[in-house]
Steps between C-alpha positions, in 0.01 A plus 500: 500500500588232750792264429452192718864386439612785720242497776762410761654838455376828643316706234613862454323791352705720274286793387763581228456144348139405563489247218779285631494291808769571757595261783739489803654184632537415870873592463402843370577457125266677265394396156248597227326268253389659185193363318697384187749318720208334675352394178825334398526338832146362452605363159769296672248381759275385225753333281772387757300438818756259635771755476284793642622449872867536370412824328343643809794391714747662248289828535531476878878456475522802266297709736698404810834549323415845351248628768347738241351343178255582231376203301425659162354398173765698310800654673548756228143633561408430872179628653672534830804725507692486827852605578726228651262220397604195282277424196426145413306356207352148512780369293747622754339272738424207286809477266753420770266228608486362145124537505382603156165548322489538134328811378255400226329838496687631189305512175532224246750522212241352274221665294640769268 
């Protein structure tokens, strides 16, 4: 799957993780974007479009600081398991920026 938000980076093919997009920056930093992370990122794009450039900028800063990053849906159950990589969930990026989206996907308390 193509992620246009990361088209400025070199796309990498990792045969051990074919379901997750991998990229390399011009400075040589490597990062992966798991599908569930990307889904969360798109939720922020949909609901907080004005803040979306700040989120991408924060991701760039995390990538350049840590040099090896996996953006995961759930750090306790990542798809990509790489030694010496830092794992980041979408909230690790958005919470420090104080950009929040209320999760209304939980079931209703009514109806019993």
